[in-house]
C-alpha positions in Angstrom: -59.5 144.6 -34.2 -62.6 142.8 -35.3 -63.1 139.1 -35.0 -62.9 138.4 -38.8 -59.5 140.1 -39.1 -58.1 138.2 -36.1 -59.4 134.9 -37.6 -57.7 135.6 -40.9 -54.4 136.5 -39.2 -54.5 133.3 -37.1 -55.2 131.3 -40.3 -52.2 132.9 -42.1 -50.0 132.2 -39.1 -51.2 128.5 -38.9 -50.6 128.1 -42.6 -47.1 129.6 -42.3 -46.3 127.2 -39.4 -47.5 124.1 -41.4 -45.5 125.1 -44.5 -42.3 125.8 -42.4 -42.7 122.3 -40.8 -43.4 120.6 -44.2 -40.4 122.3 -46.0 -37.9 121.8 -43.2 -35.0 119.6 -44.6 -34.4 116.2 -43.0 -31.0 114.5 -43.7 -30.8 110.7 -43.5 -27.4 108.9 -43.5 -26.7 106.6 -46.4 -25.1 103.2 -45.9 -21.6 102.8 -47.2 -23.1 100.4 -49.8 -25.6 103.0 -51.0 -22.9 105.6 -51.3 -20.5 103.3 -53.2 -23.3 102.2 -55.6 -24.3 105.7 -56.5 -23.7 106.5 -60.2 -22.4 109.1 -60.8 -20.4 109.2 -57.5 -21.9 111.4 -54.8 -18.9 113.7 -55.0 -19.8 114.6 -58.6 -23.6 115.0 -58.2 -25.0 118.5 -58.4 -28.7 118.1 -57.4 -29.8 121.0 -55.4 -33.0 121.9 -53.5 -33.9 125.3 -52.3 -32.1 124.6 -48.9 -28.9 123.4 -50.5 -27.4 120.2 -52.0 -29.4 117.0 -51.8 -26.4 114.9 -51.1 -24.2 116.3 -48.2 -21.3 114.9 -46.4 -21.8 115.3 -42.6 -19.3 114.0 -40.1 -17.6 111.9 -42.7 -20.8 110.2 -43.8 -22.9 110.9 -46.8 -26.5 112.0 -46.2 -29.5 112.5 -48.5 -31.4 115.6 -47.5 -35.1 116.1 -48.5 -37.9 118.2 -47.1 -40.3 116.5 -44.7 -43.1 116.6 -47.2 -40.9 115.0 -49.9 -39.9 112.2 -47.5 -43.6 111.6 -46.6 -44.6 111.2 -50.3 -41.4 110.0 -52.0 -39.6 108.0 -49.4 
């Protein structure tokens, strides 16, 4: 395999790793006040991202799930 082909393959691999990291969902728990103040109520919201619902109930607590890149730019 020549050097140029190997360099292209490594670049594609690195790009895929960066994209996988950036698009990985991160869920942050919402306080009870935030959950109660949500209009419409979180149970009725239907927002979805490519990984699933944005608002999820985990362990009895509501969480807002966003990708890492979304959290970085739109905290």
